[in-house]
C-alpha positions as CSV (number, residue, x, y, z in Angstrom):
1,M,25.3,-40.7,34.8
2,T,22.3,-42.7,33.2
3,L,21.4,-42.2,29.3
4,Q,18.7,-39.6,30.4
5,W,20.7,-37.4,32.5
6,T,23.6,-37.7,30.0
7,V,20.7,-36.6,27.2
8,V,19.8,-33.7,29.5
9,A,23.6,-32.8,29.8
10,F,23.8,-32.5,26.2
11,F,21.1,-30.6,25.7
12,L,22.0,-28.0,28.5
13,Y,25.5,-27.7,26.7
14,A,23.7,-27.3,23.3
15,E,21.3,-24.5,25.0
16,I,24.3,-22.7,26.5
17,A,25.8,-22.5,22.8
18,V,22.6,-21.8,21.4
19,N,22.2,-18.8,24.0
20,L,25.8,-17.5,23.7
21,I,25.4,-17.8,19.5
22,L,22.0,-15.4,20.1
23,C,24.1,-13.1,22.2
24,V,27.1,-12.1,19.8
25,P,26.9,-8.5,19.3
26,L,28.4,-8.8,15.8
27,I,25.3,-10.5,14.8
28,S,22.3,-8.1,14.5
29,A,18.3,-8.6,15.0
30,Q,18.0,-8.2,11.7
31,R,20.5,-11.1,10.3
32,W,18.5,-13.1,13.0
33,R,14.9,-12.3,12.0
34,S,16.3,-13.5,8.4
35,V,17.1,-16.8,9.4
36,F,14.4,-17.2,11.6
37,N,12.5,-16.7,8.7
38,W,14.3,-19.6,6.8
39,R,11.9,-22.1,4.9
40,I,12.9,-24.9,7.3
41,W,11.7,-23.0,10.1
42,K,8.4,-22.2,8.7
43,W,8.2,-25.7,8.0
44,L,8.7,-26.6,11.5
45,S,6.7,-23.7,13.0
46,P,3.1,-26.0,13.5
47,Y,5.3,-28.3,15.4
48,W,7.4,-25.7,17.4
49,N,4.9,-25.2,20.2
50,K,4.2,-28.9,20.6
51,C,7.8,-29.5,21.1
52,F,8.5,-26.7,23.1
53,F,5.6,-27.4,25.8
54,T,6.7,-31.3,25.5
55,M,10.1,-30.4,26.3
56,I,9.2,-28.1,29.2
57,M,7.0,-31.2,30.7
58,V,10.0,-33.4,30.4
59,L,12.5,-31.2,31.9
60,V,10.0,-29.9,35.0
61,V,9.5,-33.8,35.4
62,L,13.2,-34.5,35.8
63,F,13.9,-31.1,37.8
64,L,11.0,-32.6,40.5
65,D,12.5,-36.1,40.5
66,A,15.7,-34.4,41.2
67,T,14.3,-32.6,43.7
68,R,13.0,-35.6,45.4
69,E,16.1,-37.3,45.3
70,V,18.0,-34.1,46.9
71,H,15.2,-34.6,49.1
72,K,15.6,-38.0,50.0
73,Y,19.4,-38.4,50.4
74,S,19.6,-35.4,52.4
75,S,16.7,-35.9,55.0
76,P,18.1,-36.7,58.4
77,E,17.2,-40.3,58.6
78,P,19.7,-41.4,56.0
79,M,22.4,-38.8,57.2
80,R,22.1,-41.4,60.9
81,E,22.4,-44.3,58.8
82,A,25.8,-42.8,57.3
83,T,27.3,-41.9,60.0
84,A,26.8,-45.5,61.5
85,N,28.4,-47.2,58.6
86,S,30.9,-45.2,56.4
87,N,30.9,-47.2,53.5
88,L,27.0,-46.6,53.5
89,S,28.1,-42.4,54.1
90,D,30.3,-42.5,51.0
91,H,27.7,-43.8,48.9
92,L,24.8,-41.9,50.3
93,H,27.0,-38.7,49.6
94,M,27.6,-39.9,46.3
95,R,23.9,-40.4,45.6
96,L,23.6,-36.9,46.9
97,F,26.2,-35.5,44.6
98,R,24.4,-37.0,41.8
99,A,20.9,-35.5,42.8
100,Q,22.1,-32.1,43.5
101,R,23.9,-32.3,39.9
102,N,21.0,-33.8,38.1
103,L,18.9,-31.2,39.8
104,Y,21.1,-28.1,38.6
105,I,21.2,-29.9,34.8
106,S,17.7,-30.0,34.4
107,G,17.2,-26.7,36.6
108,F,19.3,-24.8,34.1
109,S,17.8,-26.6,31.0
110,L,14.8,-25.5,31.9
111,F,15.6,-22.2,32.5
112,L,17.6,-21.9,29.5
113,W,14.7,-23.5,27.4
114,L,12.5,-20.7,28.4
115,V,15.5,-18.1,28.0
116,I,16.2,-19.3,24.5
117,R,12.2,-18.6,23.3
118,R,12.3,-15.4,24.8
119,V,15.5,-14.1,23.3
120,I,14.1,-15.0,19.6
121,I,11.1,-13.6,20.6
122,L,13.1,-10.4,21.8
123,L,14.9,-10.5,18.7
124,N,12.0,-10.9,16.5
125,Q,10.5,-7.6,18.3
126,V,13.9,-5.8,17.8
127,A,14.1,-6.5,14.3
128,G,10.9,-5.2,13.8
129,W,11.3,-2.2,15.8
130,V,14.7,-1.2,14.1
131,E,12.7,-1.8,10.4
132,N,9.9,0.7,11.9
133,N,12.3,3.1,13.0
134,A,14.0,2.8,9.8
135,G,10.4,3.1,8.1
136,L,9.7,6.1,10.5
137,Q,13.5,7.6,9.8
138,A,12.5,7.5,6.2
139,Q,9.4,9.1,6.6
140,M,10.7,11.8,9.0
141,E,14.0,12.4,6.2
142,N,10.7,12.6,3.5
143,A,8.8,15.2,5.8
144,A,12.1,17.0,6.0
145,K,12.6,17.2,2.7
146,A,8.9,18.2,1.9
147,V,9.4,20.6,4.8
148,K,12.2,22.6,3.5
149,Q,10.8,21.8,-0.1
150,H,7.7,24.0,1.2
151,Q,10.1,26.4,2.7
152,E,11.8,27.1,-0.6
153,H,8.4,27.7,-2.1
154,N,7.2,29.9,0.3
155,R,10.2,32.0,0.5
156,V,10.3,32.1,-3.5
157,L,6.5,32.9,-3.5
158,K,7.5,35.7,-0.5
159,Q,10.3,37.1,-2.9
160,T,7.5,36.8,-5.9
161,L,5.1,38.8,-3.7
162,L,7.8,41.5,-2.7
163,D,8.7,42.0,-6.7
164,E,5.3,42.2,-7.1
165,E,4.2,44.6,-4.7
166,K,7.6,46.7,-6.0
167,V,6.1,46.5,-9.5
168,I,2.4,47.4,-8.2
169,S,3.9,50.3,-5.8
170,E,6.1,51.4,-9.0
171,N,3.0,51.1,-11.0
172,N,1.1,53.3,-8.6
173,Q,3.9,55.9,-8.7
174,Q,3.4,56.0,-12.3
175,L,-0.3,56.1,-12.5
176,K,-0.3,59.1,-10.0
177,L,2.1,61.0,-11.9
178,E,-0.2,60.6,-14.5
179,V,-3.0,61.2,-12.8
180,E,-1.4,64.6,-11.7
181,S,-0.1,65.3,-15.5
182,L,-3.7,64.5,-17.0
183,S,-5.1,66.9,-13.8
184,S,-2.7,69.5,-14.8
185,Q,-4.2,69.0,-18.4
186,L,-7.6,69.1,-17.7
187,K,-7.1,72.1,-15.4
188,M,-5.5,73.7,-19.0
189,A,-8.2,72.8,-20.8
190,E,-10.6,73.9,-18.5
191,E,-9.0,77.1,-18.7
192,V,-8.4,77.4,-22.5
193,L,-12.6,76.4,-22.4
194,L,-13.0,79.4,-20.3
195,V,-11.0,81.5,-22.6
196,C,-12.8,80.5,-25.5
197,A,-16.1,80.8,-23.7
198,A,-14.8,84.5,-22.5
199,V,-13.9,85.1,-26.4
200,H,-17.1,83.6,-27.8
201,K,-18.8,85.8,-25.4
202,S,-16.7,88.8,-26.9
203,H,-17.2,87.8,-30.3
204,A,-20.9,87.7,-29.4
205,E,-21.1,91.2,-27.8
206,V,-18.8,92.5,-30.8
207,E,-21.7,90.9,-33.3
208,A,-24.4,92.6,-31.4
209,M,-22.8,95.8,-31.1
210,S,-21.9,95.7,-34.7
211,R,-25.3,94.6,-35.5
212,Q,-26.3,97.8,-33.1
213,A,-24.1,100.2,-35.2
214,K,-25.3,99.1,-38.8
215,G,-28.9,99.7,-37.4
216,L,-28.0,103.3,-35.8
217,A,-26.5,104.0,-39.6
218,Q,-29.6,103.0,-41.2
219,E,-31.7,105.0,-39.1
220,Y,-29.0,107.7,-39.5
221,E,-29.5,107.6,-43.4
222,R,-33.0,107.3,-43.0
223,L,-33.0,110.4,-41.0
224,L,-30.5,112.2,-43.1
225,T,-32.7,110.9,-45.9
226,E,-35.9,112.5,-44.4
227,H,-33.8,115.7,-43.6
228,H,-33.0,116.2,-47.0
229,Q,-36.4,115.8,-48.0
230,L,-37.7,118.2,-45.6
231,Q,-35.3,120.8,-46.9
232,N,-35.9,119.7,-50.6
233,L,-39.8,120.7,-49.5
234,Q,-39.0,123.4,-47.8
235,S,-37.2,125.5,-50.3
236,A,-39.9,124.5,-53.1
237,T,-42.3,126.1,-50.3
238,D,-40.3,129.1,-50.2
239,K,-40.0,129.6,-53.9
240,K,-43.4,129.6,-54.4
241,I,-44.4,131.7,-51.9
242,Q,-41.6,134.3,-53.3
């Protein structure tokens, strides 16, 4: 194996290890996001895209080269030459095996390189979703607490309104009783006033009758006096005539 393919093989092993570590279920997405937010990654972030696309180009070139080698050693013409010479056949199969090995190494390296980037993106997204869900859950809990508080407040208000309605109904009942009592007292007062008016009227009639009686007595006394005077005059006249 040449140096370049040895490097690609070690790169493939490193990718497999990184993918296995990223897929460990014991490490949460939030933990990976905190790791990805280290200062060193922020420092390397301006060069990350360039490195990523450069590595893709290198792996694509190696993959195409390995594909060309496989196609070269698996074509019919070398096979015909290999059937004529046994040593050449072994050498051809060895070259074909190496080309296929290099094809698999470069292909899986390219695939896992893309997978690593996608896994890192998904871990960041999952961590963001988990944080958003935690925030939404906290908001939902706060909203549920607020709803419970509002329900409790409404229950207290309803109870207060019921108590106030009960007090108002009791006050209305008392007011009705007081109104009935006052109306009965008013009726009694009206009856008393009527009686007083009747008494006053009777007193007036009595006073009128007493004044009339006094007038009659005075008239009677006047007539009696005139009668006595007439009698005296008549007696005096009789005496003169005799």
